[in-house]
C-alpha positions in Angstrom: 0.0 0.0 0.0 1.3 3.4 -1.0 1.8 6.0 1.7 -0.2 9.0 0.9 1.4 12.3 1.6 -0.8 14.8 3.3 -0.1 18.3 2.3 0.0 20.6 5.3 -0.8 24.2 4.9 2.3 26.3 5.3 1.7 28.9 7.9 2.6 32.2 6.5 3.7 34.9 8.9 1.6 38.0 8.6 3.2 40.7 6.5 4.5 43.5 8.5 3.1 46.9 7.9 5.1 48.9 5.4 5.4 51.8 7.8 7.1 51.9 11.1 4.4 52.5 13.8 6.0 55.6 15.1 7.0 56.9 11.7 3.7 58.7 11.0 3.8 60.4 14.4 7.4 61.6 13.9 6.6 62.6 10.4 3.5 64.6 11.5 5.2 66.3 14.4 8.2 67.4 12.3 5.9 68.6 9.4 3.6 70.5 11.8 6.5 72.1 13.7 8.2 73.0 10.4 5.0 74.6 9.0 4.1 76.3 12.2 7.5 78.0 12.5 7.4 79.1 8.9 3.9 80.5 9.4 5.2 82.4 12.5 8.1 84.0 10.6 5.9 84.9 7.5 3.3 86.5 9.9 5.6 88.3 12.2 8.7 89.2 10.3 9.4 91.1 7.0 11.7 89.6 4.5 15.3 90.2 5.6 14.4 91.1 9.1 16.8 89.6 11.7 16.8 89.3 15.5 19.8 88.1 17.6 18.7 85.3 19.9 22.2 84.2 21.2 25.7 85.4 20.3 25.8 82.6 17.7 22.1 82.4 16.6 19.9 84.9 14.8 16.4 84.5 13.5 16.4 85.9 10.0 13.4 85.7 7.7 14.6 84.7 4.1 12.4 83.8 1.1 14.5 81.1 -0.6 13.7 80.9 -4.3 16.8 78.8 -4.9 17.6 75.2 -4.2 19.6 73.8 -1.3 21.0 76.7 0.9 19.8 79.2 -1.7 21.9 78.0 -4.6 20.7 78.8 -8.1 18.3 81.5 -6.8 15.7 82.4 -9.5 17.1 80.0 -12.0 13.8 78.1 -12.4 14.8 76.3 -9.2 11.2 75.3 -8.4 11.3 72.7 -11.2 14.8 71.4 -10.4 13.9 71.2 -6.7 10.7 69.4 -7.5 12.5 66.8 -9.7 15.2 66.3 -7.1 12.6 65.8 -4.4 10.5 63.4 -6.6 13.5 61.3 -7.4 14.7 61.2 -3.7 11.1 60.3 -2.6 10.9 57.6 -5.2 14.3 56.1 -4.2 13.3 56.2 -0.5 10.0 54.5 -1.2 11.8 51.8 -3.3 14.2 51.1 -0.4 11.8 51.6 2.5 10.8 47.9 2.6 14.5 47.1 2.9 15.1 49.2 6.0 15.4 46.8 8.9 16.8 48.9 11.8 14.9 51.6 13.7 17.7 54.1 12.9 17.2 53.5 9.2 13.5 54.1 9.5 14.1 57.2 11.6 16.4 58.6 9.0 13.9 57.8 6.2 11.1 59.5 8.2 13.3 62.6 8.9 14.2 62.9 5.2 10.6 62.5 4.0 9.3 65.0 6.5 11.9 67.6 5.4 11.2 67.0 1.7 7.4 67.4 2.3 7.9 70.5 4.4 9.9 72.3 1.7 7.7 71.0 -1.1 4.6 72.5 0.7 6.3 75.8 0.8 7.3 75.7 -2.9 3.8 74.6 -3.9 1.9 77.2 -1.8 4.2 80.2 -1.7 6.6 79.7 -4.5 9.6 79.9 -2.2 10.9 78.2 1.0 10.8 80.1 4.3 14.2 80.0 6.0 14.9 81.6 9.4 17.7 79.8 11.3 20.8 81.9 10.9 24.1 80.8 12.4 26.1 83.6 10.8 28.6 81.3 9.2 26.2 79.0 7.3 23.4 79.8 4.8 20.0 80.4 6.5 17.9 77.2 6.8 14.8 75.8 8.5 13.5 72.8 10.4 12.8 70.8 7.2 16.4 71.4 6.0 17.6 70.2 9.5 15.5 67.1 9.3 16.9 66.2 5.9 20.5 66.7 6.9 20.1 64.8 10.2 18.3 62.0 8.4 21.1 61.7 5.8 23.7 61.8 8.6 21.9 59.0 10.5 21.6 56.9 7.4 25.3 57.3 6.6 26.4 56.5 10.2 24.2 53.5 10.2 25.8 52.3 6.9 29.3 52.7 8.3 28.3 51.1 11.6 26.7 48.1 9.9 27.5 47.9 6.2 25.6 44.6 5.8 22.4 46.4 6.7 22.7 48.7 3.6 19.4 48.5 1.6 21.5 48.2 -1.6 23.2 45.1 -0.3 20.0 43.2 0.5 17.8 41.1 -1.7 14.2 42.3 -1.8 11.7 40.6 0.5 9.5 38.0 -1.1 
């Protein structure tokens, strides 16, 4: 008599949510803080107005029509900034499923919140509101800070654990 093989159902693990549970909260807090501070400076300062807060920090209201740190001001920067942002957003979405560590997800969230904060400004006002002035660096805002900190965290995580790099992983099945 032939033994009959019984097929057992393979128990699949539930697919994890694409988004880190705290990611939306971090994203929303950064975006709201960024937009509130920009609204404050547009409402209470005139373009170019500056106030010294500490010996090393001024609040200076700048309408940035350029790209990063005011580069290429007026050179149809809205379109170039939009394309750079769309490409960066697409790459981050492509790699998001590959992020395994909390630090990678935090960096992703910071970068996206910063991109969205500046894109909202460009779309609504036609320029980005900058106000943090260190005196020795171009004037910037909270969204710019989130992008830079996110990139730094991502780079540090890659140096700390090169095997965790999204580019070195195979896509999940």
